[in-house]
C-alpha positions in Angstrom: -53.0 -28.2 75.5 -54.2 -31.8 76.0 -51.5 -34.4 76.5 -52.6 -36.3 73.4 -55.8 -37.0 71.4 -58.7 -38.8 73.0 -58.9 -41.5 70.4 -55.4 -42.8 71.0 -55.4 -46.7 71.0 -54.1 -48.5 74.0 -50.5 -49.5 73.6 -51.3 -53.2 74.5 -53.7 -53.3 71.6 -51.1 -52.5 69.0 -49.1 -55.5 67.7 -45.3 -55.4 67.6 -45.2 -57.1 64.2 -44.4 -55.4 60.8 -47.3 -53.7 59.2 -49.0 -50.8 57.5 -51.1 -48.2 59.3 -53.7 -45.6 58.1 -54.8 -42.4 59.9 -58.4 -41.4 59.0 -60.4 -38.3 59.8 -64.0 -38.1 61.2 -65.4 -38.6 57.6 -63.4 -41.8 57.0 -60.9 -40.1 54.6 -57.4 -41.6 54.7 -55.0 -38.8 55.8 -51.7 -40.7 56.0 -50.4 -44.2 55.1 -47.1 -45.4 56.7 -45.3 -48.7 57.3 -43.3 -49.9 60.3 -41.1 -52.8 61.3 -42.7 -52.6 64.7 -46.2 -51.1 64.6 -46.4 -50.4 68.4 -43.1 -48.6 68.4 -43.9 -46.5 65.4 -47.4 -45.5 66.4 -46.4 -44.6 69.9 -44.3 -41.8 68.3 -47.6 -40.1 67.1 -49.3 -40.2 70.5 -46.6 -38.5 72.6 -47.7 -35.2 74.3 -48.9 -32.9 71.6 -46.6 -30.1 72.6 -43.6 -32.4 71.9 -44.7 -33.3 68.4 -43.3 -31.6 65.3 -45.9 -29.0 64.2 -46.9 -30.7 61.0 -47.2 -34.1 62.7 -49.3 -32.5 65.4 -51.6 -31.0 62.7 -52.0 -34.4 61.1 -52.8 -36.1 64.4 -55.3 -33.4 65.4 -56.9 -33.8 62.0 -57.4 -37.5 62.5 -60.2 -39.4 64.3 -58.8 -42.9 64.2 -55.9 -45.1 63.2 -56.0 -48.6 61.9 -53.3 -51.1 61.0 -52.8 -54.3 59.0 -50.2 -56.8 60.1 -48.1 -58.5 57.4 -45.4 -61.2 57.5 -42.4 -59.3 56.4 -41.0 -55.8 55.9 -41.1 -56.4 52.2 -44.8 -57.0 52.3 -45.2 -53.9 54.3 -43.4 -51.9 51.6 -45.6 -53.4 48.9 -48.9 -52.7 50.7 -47.9 -49.2 51.7 -47.1 -48.3 48.1 -50.5 -49.8 46.9 -52.5 -47.9 49.5 -50.8 -44.6 48.8 -51.7 -45.0 45.1 -55.2 -46.0 46.0 -56.1 -43.3 48.6 -53.7 -40.5 47.7 -53.5 -39.3 51.3 -53.0 -35.5 51.7 -50.2 -35.9 54.3 -48.1 -38.3 52.3 -45.6 -36.9 49.8 -47.4 -35.4 46.8 -45.9 -35.6 43.3 -46.4 -32.6 41.1 -45.3 -33.9 37.6 -47.5 -32.1 35.1 -45.1 -32.9 32.3 -45.9 -35.4 29.6 -42.6 -36.6 28.4 -41.9 -37.7 24.8 -40.6 -41.3 24.3 -39.2 -43.2 21.3 -41.4 -46.2 20.8 -40.8 -49.3 18.6 -44.1 -51.3 18.1 -42.5 -54.7 18.2 -45.9 -56.3 18.8 -47.2 -55.3 15.4 -46.8 -57.5 12.3 -44.9 -54.7 10.6 -43.3 -52.7 13.5 -42.8 -49.0 13.2 -40.8 -46.4 15.1 -42.4 -43.2 16.4 -42.1 -40.4 18.9 -45.1 -40.6 21.3 -46.3 -39.5 24.8 -48.6 -42.5 25.0 -47.1 -45.1 27.4 -49.8 -47.7 26.8 -49.2 -49.1 23.3 -49.4 -52.9 23.6 -46.2 -54.7 22.7 -44.2 -51.5 22.2 -40.7 -51.1 23.5 -40.0 -47.6 24.9 -36.8 -45.5 25.2 -36.5 -42.3 27.1 -38.1 -40.1 28.4 -36.5 -37.3 26.6 -36.7 -33.6 27.4 -37.2 -32.3 23.8 -39.4 -33.7 21.0 -37.2 -32.1 18.3 -34.1 -33.8 19.7 -35.5 -37.3 19.6 -37.0 -36.7 16.1 -33.5 -35.6 14.9 -32.1 -38.8 16.4 -34.7 -41.0 14.7 -34.0 -39.3 11.4 -30.3 -40.2 11.7 -31.0 -43.7 12.9 -33.2 -44.5 9.9 -30.2 -44.3 7.7 -28.6 -47.2 9.5 -31.8 -49.1 10.4 -34.3 -48.4 7.6 -37.5 -49.4 9.2 -41.0 -48.1 8.8 -41.9 -44.8 10.5 -45.1 -43.9 8.5 -48.7 -43.8 9.6 -51.2 -46.6 9.1 -52.9 -44.7 6.3 -49.7 -44.1 4.4 -48.7 -47.8 4.8 -52.0 -49.0 3.4 -52.0 -46.6 0.5 -48.5 -47.8 -0.5 -49.7 -51.5 -0.3 -52.7 -50.7 -2.5 -50.8 -48.6 -5.1 -47.5 -50.6 -5.1 -45.6 -47.4 -4.7 -43.5 -46.7 -1.6 -43.5 -43.3 0.1 -40.7 -40.8 -0.1 -38.8 -42.4 2.8 -38.7 -45.7 0.8 -37.3 -43.9 -2.2 -34.5 -42.1 -0.3 -33.4 -45.2 1.6 -34.8 -44.4 5.1 -37.3 -47.3 4.9 -36.8 -50.8 3.7 -40.3 -50.6 2.2 -42.0 -53.8 3.3 -45.2 -52.3 2.0 -44.2 -53.0 -1.6 -42.2 -56.2 -0.8 -38.6 -54.9 -1.1 -38.0 -56.9 2.1 -40.2 -59.5 3.8 -42.0 -58.8 7.0 -39.6 -61.1 8.8 -36.6 -59.2 7.4 -38.2 -55.9 8.4 -38.9 -57.1 11.9 -35.2 -58.1 12.2 -34.3 -54.5 11.3 -36.7 -53.2 14.0 -35.1 -55.6 16.6 -31.7 -54.3 15.7 -32.9 -50.8 16.1 -34.3 -51.6 19.5 -31.1 -53.4 20.5 -29.0 -50.4 19.5 -31.2 -48.0 21.4 -31.0 -50.4 24.4 -27.2 -49.8 24.6 -25.6 -52.3 22.3 -23.9 -49.6 20.2 -20.4 -51.0 20.0 -21.5 -54.2 18.3 -23.3 -52.4 15.5 -20.6 -49.8 14.9 -17.9 -52.5 14.9 -19.9 -54.7 12.5 -20.5 -51.9 10.1 -16.9 -50.9 10.1 -15.9 -54.5 9.2 -18.5 -54.6 6.4 -17.3 -51.3 5.0 -13.6 -52.5 5.0 -14.6 -55.9 3.5 -16.6 -54.3 0.7 -13.9 -51.8 -0.1 -11.3 -54.7 -0.3 -13.6 -56.5 -2.7 -13.9 -53.2 -4.7 -17.7 -53.2 -4.0 -17.5 -49.4 -3.6 -21.3 -48.9 -3.8 -21.8 -51.1 -0.8 -18.8 -49.6 1.0 -20.3 -46.2 0.6 -23.6 -47.3 1.9 -22.0 -48.8 5.0 -19.9 -45.7 5.4 -23.0 -43.5 5.5 -24.7 -45.9 7.9 -21.7 -45.8 10.2 -21.5 -42.0 10.1 -25.2 -41.8 11.0 -24.7 -44.1 14.0 -21.7 -42.2 15.2 -23.6 -38.9 14.8 -26.5 -40.2 16.8 -24.1 -41.5 19.5 -22.4 -38.1 19.7 -25.7 -36.6 20.8 -25.6 -38.7 23.9 -22.7 -37.9 26.2 -20.4 -40.8 26.9 -20.2 -40.8 30.6 -19.4 -44.3 31.7 -18.1 -47.6 30.2 -20.2 -49.2 27.5 -21.6 -51.9 29.8 -23.2 -49.6 32.3 -27.0 -49.6 32.5 -28.1 -47.5 35.4 -30.4 -44.7 36.6 -29.0 -41.7 38.7 -31.3 -39.7 41.0 -30.5 -36.3 42.4 -32.8 -34.7 45.0 -32.7 -31.1 46.2 -35.2 -30.2 48.9 -36.2 -27.7 51.6 -39.0 -27.6 54.1 -41.8 -27.4 51.6 -40.7 -29.0 48.3 -38.2 -31.2 46.6 -36.9 -31.3 43.0 -36.0 -34.6 41.5 -33.7 -35.3 38.6 -33.4 -38.7 37.0 -30.7 -39.4 34.4 -31.2 -42.6 32.4 -27.9 -44.2 31.4 -27.9 -47.1 28.9 -24.8 -48.4 27.3 -22.7 -45.8 29.2 -24.6 -42.9 27.6 -27.3 -40.6 28.9 -30.4 -41.8 27.0 -33.0 -39.7 28.8 -33.6 -37.1 31.5 -36.7 -36.7 33.7 -37.5 -34.1 36.3 -40.4 -33.5 38.7 -41.4 -31.7 41.9 -42.5 -33.2 45.1 -44.6 -31.4 47.7 -43.7 -32.3 51.4 -46.7 -32.1 53.7 -45.0 -33.8 56.7 -41.3 -33.2 57.6 -39.8 -36.0 55.5 -36.1 -36.6 55.7 -33.9 -37.4 52.7 -33.7 -41.3 53.1 -37.5 -41.6 53.3 -37.9 -39.2 50.4 -35.5 -41.3 48.3 -37.7 -44.4 49.0 -40.8 -42.6 47.9 -39.2 -41.1 44.8 -37.8 -44.4 43.6 -41.1 -46.2 44.1 -43.0 -43.6 42.0 -40.3 -43.5 39.3 -40.8 -47.2 38.5 -44.6 -47.3 39.0 -45.0 -47.6 35.2 -41.5 -48.3 33.9 -38.8 -51.0 34.3 -35.9 -50.3 36.5 -32.3 -51.1 35.4 -30.0 -53.4 37.4 -28.3 -50.4 39.1 -29.9 -47.3 40.7 -27.7 -44.6 42.2 -29.3 -42.4 44.9 -28.0 -39.6 47.2 -28.5 -41.8 50.3 -29.7 -45.3 51.0 -33.2 -45.5 52.7 -33.5 -47.5 55.9 -35.2 -50.5 54.2 -33.1 -50.5 51.1 -32.9 -54.3 51.0 -36.7 -54.6 50.8 -36.9 -51.8 48.2 -34.3 -53.7 46.1 -36.6 -56.8 46.3 -39.6 -54.8 45.2 -37.7 -53.3 42.3 -36.4 -56.7 41.2 -40.0 -57.9 41.0 -41.0 -55.0 38.8 -38.6 -56.0 36.1 -39.9 -57.9 33.1 -37.1 -60.4 33.4 -36.9 -60.8 37.2 -33.5 -60.2 38.6 -31.5 -58.4 41.3 -31.6 -54.6 41.4 -28.9 -52.9 43.4 -29.4 -49.5 45.1 -26.1 -47.7 45.5 -24.5 -44.4 46.5 -21.8 -43.4 44.1 -18.6 -42.9 46.0 -15.8 -42.2 43.6 -14.8 -42.0 39.9 -17.0 -41.3 36.9 -20.1 -42.5 38.6 -19.6 -40.1 41.5 -19.0 -37.3 39.0 -22.2 -38.0 37.2 -24.1 -38.2 40.5 -22.8 -34.8 41.3 -24.0 -33.5 37.9 -27.5 -34.9 38.6 -27.6 -33.3 42.0 -26.5 -30.0 40.6 -29.4 -30.2 38.0 -31.8 -31.0 40.9 -30.7 -27.9 42.8 -31.1 -25.7 39.7 -34.6 -27.2 39.1 -35.6 -26.3 42.7 -34.4 -22.7 42.2 -36.2 -22.5 38.8 -39.4 -23.9 40.4 -39.4 -21.3 43.1 -38.6 -18.5 40.6 -41.4 -19.4 38.3 -43.8 -19.8 41.2 -42.9 -16.5 42.6 -43.2 -14.9 39.2 -46.8 -16.1 38.7 -49.1 -13.0 39.1 -52.2 -15.1 40.1 -50.2 -17.0 42.7 -48.7 -13.8 44.1 -52.1 -12.2 44.4 -53.5 -15.3 46.1 -50.6 -15.3 48.5 -51.1 -11.7 49.5 -54.8 -12.3 50.0 -54.2 -15.4 52.1 -51.6 -13.5 54.3 -54.1 -10.7 54.8 -56.8 -13.2 56.0 -54.4 -15.4 58.1 -53.0 -12.4 60.0 -56.3 -10.5 60.3 -55.1 -7.4 58.4 -57.4 -4.7 57.0 -55.5 -4.6 53.7 -53.3 -6.9 51.7 -49.6 -6.5 52.6 -48.6 -4.8 49.3 -45.3 -3.7 50.9 -43.5 -6.1 53.2 -40.1 -5.6 55.0 -38.2 -8.6 56.5 -35.3 -8.3 58.9 -32.5 -10.8 59.8 -29.4 -10.7 62.0 -26.1 -12.3 61.3 -22.9 -12.5 63.3 -19.8 -14.7 63.8 -19.7 -15.8 67.5 -21.0 -12.5 68.5 -18.6 -10.4 66.4 -19.2 -8.4 63.2 -22.9 -8.2 64.0 -25.0 -7.0 61.0 -28.7 -6.9 60.1 -30.5 -6.8 56.8 -33.7 -5.4 55.6 -35.3 -6.6 52.3 -38.4 -5.2 50.7 -41.1 -7.0 48.7 -43.7 -5.0 46.9 -46.7 -6.9 45.3 -44.9 -10.1 46.2 -41.7 -9.3 44.3 -38.3 -8.1 45.6 -37.4 -4.4 45.4 -33.6 -4.8 45.6 -33.0 -1.0 45.1 -34.6 -0.5 48.5 -32.7 -3.2 50.5 -30.8 -1.9 53.5 -27.9 -3.1 55.6 -27.2 -2.3 59.2 -24.0 -2.5 61.2 -24.5 -3.1 64.9 -21.6 -2.0 67.1 -22.6 -3.8 70.3 -25.4 -6.2 71.3 -26.1 -8.8 73.9 -28.1 -11.2 71.7 -30.2 -11.5 68.5 -33.3 -10.0 70.2 -31.3 -6.9 71.2 -30.0 -6.7 67.7 -33.5 -6.8 66.2 -34.6 -4.1 68.6 -31.7 -1.8 67.7 -32.2 -2.4 64.0 -35.9 -1.6 64.1 -35.5 1.4 66.3 -33.2 2.9 63.6 -35.5 2.0 60.8 -38.7 3.2 62.6 -37.1 6.6 63.4 -37.5 7.4 59.7 -41.2 6.8 59.9 -41.7 8.7 63.1 -39.6 11.8 62.2 -39.7 11.6 58.4 -36.4 13.4 58.1 -35.4 15.5 55.1 -33.4 13.9 52.3 -29.7 13.7 53.1 -30.2 12.9 56.8 -30.0 9.5 58.3 -28.9 7.4 61.1 -25.2 6.4 61.4 -24.4 2.8 60.8 -27.0 2.3 58.1 -25.5 1.6 54.7 -27.7 2.9 51.9 -27.1 3.1 48.1 -25.9 6.5 46.8 -28.9 8.7 46.1 -31.2 6.7 48.4 -30.9 8.6 51.6 -34.4 7.8 53.0 -36.7 4.9 53.2 -39.4 5.2 50.5 -42.7 4.0 52.0 -44.3 2.8 55.2 -44.6 -1.0 55.1 -47.9 -2.8 55.7 -46.2 -5.8 57.3 -42.9 -6.1 59.2 -41.4 -9.6 59.3 -38.6 -10.8 61.5 -36.7 -14.1 61.2 -37.5 -15.9 64.4 -40.2 -16.9 66.9 -41.7 -15.5 70.0 -38.5 -13.8 71.4 -37.7 -12.0 68.2 -41.3 -10.9 67.7 -41.5 -9.6 71.3 -38.3 -7.5 70.7 -39.7 -6.1 67.4 -43.0 -5.2 69.2 -41.0 -3.4 71.9 -39.3 -1.4 69.2 -42.7 -0.5 67.7 -44.0 0.5 71.1 -40.9 2.6 72.0 -40.8 4.4 68.7 -44.5 5.3 68.8 -45.1 4.0 65.3 -48.6 2.4 64.9 -50.6 0.9 62.1 -48.0 -1.7 61.0 -48.7 -5.4 61.3 -45.8 -7.5 62.8 -45.1 -11.2 62.4 -42.2 -13.6 62.8 -41.4 -16.8 60.9 -39.7 -19.6 62.8 -37.5 -21.6 60.5 -37.6 -24.9 62.3 -41.4 -25.5 61.9 -42.2 -22.8 59.3 -44.8 -21.3 61.7 -45.9 -17.6 61.8 -45.9 -15.9 65.2 -47.8 -12.7 66.1 -47.3 -10.4 69.0 -48.9 -11.5 72.4 -50.0 -14.8 70.9 -49.4 -18.2 72.7 -50.0 -20.2 69.5 -48.6 -19.7 66.0 -50.5 -19.2 62.8 -50.1 -22.4 60.7 -50.3 -21.8 57.0 -51.0 -24.8 54.7 -47.7 -26.5 53.7 -48.2 -26.1 49.9 -49.8 -22.6 50.1 -48.5 -19.7 48.1 -48.7 -17.6 51.3 -46.2 -19.8 53.1 -44.0 -19.9 50.0 -43.9 -16.1 50.0 -43.1 -15.9 53.7 -40.3 -18.4 53.2 -38.9 -16.6 50.2 -38.7 -13.2 51.8 -37.1 -14.7 54.9 -34.5 -16.6 52.9 -33.7 -13.4 50.9 -33.2 -11.5 54.2 -30.9 -14.2 55.4 -28.9 -14.3 52.2 -28.5 -10.5 52.2 -27.4 -10.5 55.9 -24.9 -13.3 55.4 -23.4 -11.6 52.3 -22.9 -8.3 54.2 -21.4 -10.1 57.3 -18.9 -11.9 55.1 -17.9 -8.7 53.4 -17.3 -7.1 56.8 -15.1 -10.0 57.9 -13.0 -9.8 54.8 -12.7 -6.0 55.3 -11.7 -6.5 58.9 -9.0 -9.1 58.2 -7.7 -6.9 55.3 -7.4 -3.9 57.6 -5.7 -6.1 60.3 -3.2 -7.5 57.8 -2.4 -4.1 56.4 -1.1 -3.0 59.8 1.6 -5.8 59.8 4.9 -4.2 58.9 6.0 -5.2 55.3 2.4 -6.0 54.1 1.0 -3.5 51.6 -2.3 -3.7 49.8 -1.0 -5.9 47.0 0.5 -8.5 49.3 -2.7 -8.5 51.4 -4.7 -9.2 48.3 -2.3 -12.0 47.2 -2.6 -13.6 50.6 -6.4 -13.6 50.6 -6.5 -14.8 47.0 -4.0 -17.6 47.7 -5.7 -19.0 50.8 -9.3 -18.2 49.7 -10.6 -17.7 53.3 -9.6 -16.2 56.6 -9.9 -19.6 58.3 -7.4 -21.2 55.9 -5.0 -18.3 56.3 -5.1 -18.5 60.1 -4.5 -22.3 60.0 -1.5 -22.0 57.7 2.1 -22.2 59.0 5.1 -20.1 57.9 6.2 -22.5 55.2 2.7 -22.4 53.5 2.7 -18.6 53.7 6.1 -18.4 51.9 4.5 -20.0 48.9 2.7 -16.7 48.3 4.5 -14.5 45.8 6.5 -11.7 47.4 6.5 -13.1 51.0 9.7 -14.4 52.4 10.4 -16.6 55.5 10.9 -13.6 57.9 7.7 -11.9 56.9 5.8 -15.2 56.9 6.8 -15.8 60.6 5.7 -12.2 61.4 2.3 -12.9 59.8 1.8 -16.2 61.7 2.7 -14.5 65.0 0.3 -11.7 64.4 -2.6 -14.0 63.5 -2.0 -16.3 66.5 -1.8 -13.3 68.9 -4.3 -10.8 67.6 -4.9 -7.5 69.5 -7.9 -7.4 71.8 -10.0 -5.5 69.2 -9.7 -8.3 66.6 -12.0 -11.1 67.5 
């Protein structure tokens, strides 16, 4: 492989100033846009020997034909220019946002002579003030219905409003008190606009002022025996309190902030944004990000925040999982986006209620990523395309309708286990999963070899039901493997694939395609190949490979932990004075073997039924285990 690409610019030609750079292909298309404090230092990272580059970076560099740069005065200008060019060119190797959702907003058209409130997905109404986004249309409609009892402003269509003006008769909302009816002159347009401004102020977070004011009016009217007015204020106050109860009170009333949670893996990231105004969650937004290059979390945070406020105004506080490297410049950019310019602070929640909310947002992001993967894998068209792409990429005669994936797990060389998971038609067949216990092995490649030799023996000899190899745990009634796989996958790179191929050769089984997936670079290795197969980063084929590998890893880890618990339970049961119930109490109390081994005698005596003498015996046994316990 060549040291680097032929079109590499000379280092002396690249300035050391801040700037923005663009990689282009041979047709002039922009492949990637990036920024740098020092252009020469940053660009030199791309032109190292190709073999030392990350696989995805190497693919981008090999796809390019030139690089150009623009020098700017400050890092802040570099941030602005980078964001502008990413929006303009939509480069394929930059982070790609997949937000196909059109979120509902509550809009108050304050720019109109007679403002109205409505639920809309249109973000381009001139002079309108928006609140949200919200996840459910019905939820915001329900909130508006409650709010109109306290702020009776117009919510009708233009046709309804004009008809009421012409006939002199208000619509039903005017008759039931949910509109002040400016159409027939019950209030002036100025008075109605004041109601609309109060509505907007309340939605903006000034809830306590209105609820307190209504409570005072109700008390005063009651004292003056104006019971009709007191009842009206009571109903308005109840409507506001009901509306507020639908937004969880999470922070103090004066807090206006956005909280971001990001869950990501090698291919994608799920983003959750909680919009908090007046201490309450006023809106929630979620979207998915495709990662073409290997983007770390700080850089991902920067891109997410920039795109989140591309068409909306940021609050004064934004909480993120980690601070990006140029957080100060990003804060300046966010401050300039605000309608009323001011400082915007990027923070990481450390403790208290804000940290608790940040954890909630992060949990929602993780759940969103799981849901995204589940829905994607459940798509029949996507699964069919993935199988066809795998067939083409690996040069198989037929699509891999049955795939088996193997992974090895151990703890410092002890309790070695392996897993086999089965996917048919792109979906898991959990009833056909298998677990292998490996008594002795020198390393992972030897473990892979042993596991496959035992599995392939079934294909070679095709034993009768009820026969099987020792050390293989199978569900009751499933005493043989069901079908010959089209594709065997091992978790690992060239060494693991070579070990699996040796097992195929030694067993005499032919006609099965073999591949390995290396986790670090998500590359596919075939036997006797010096170079991996690179699947597109956002392809369904790579997604399927990744999913079956992760499932094999999960299944192996679960079995390995079960064996460890079983082993420590057997070891503890051999200690004089410890019966099954006390062993169970010990493991339940400490929660893990590591915590139990780290505990002293005093801590162990806290367990029900264990006295000081027995506790000292347990500590001595755990600190000086027999040679067979490791």
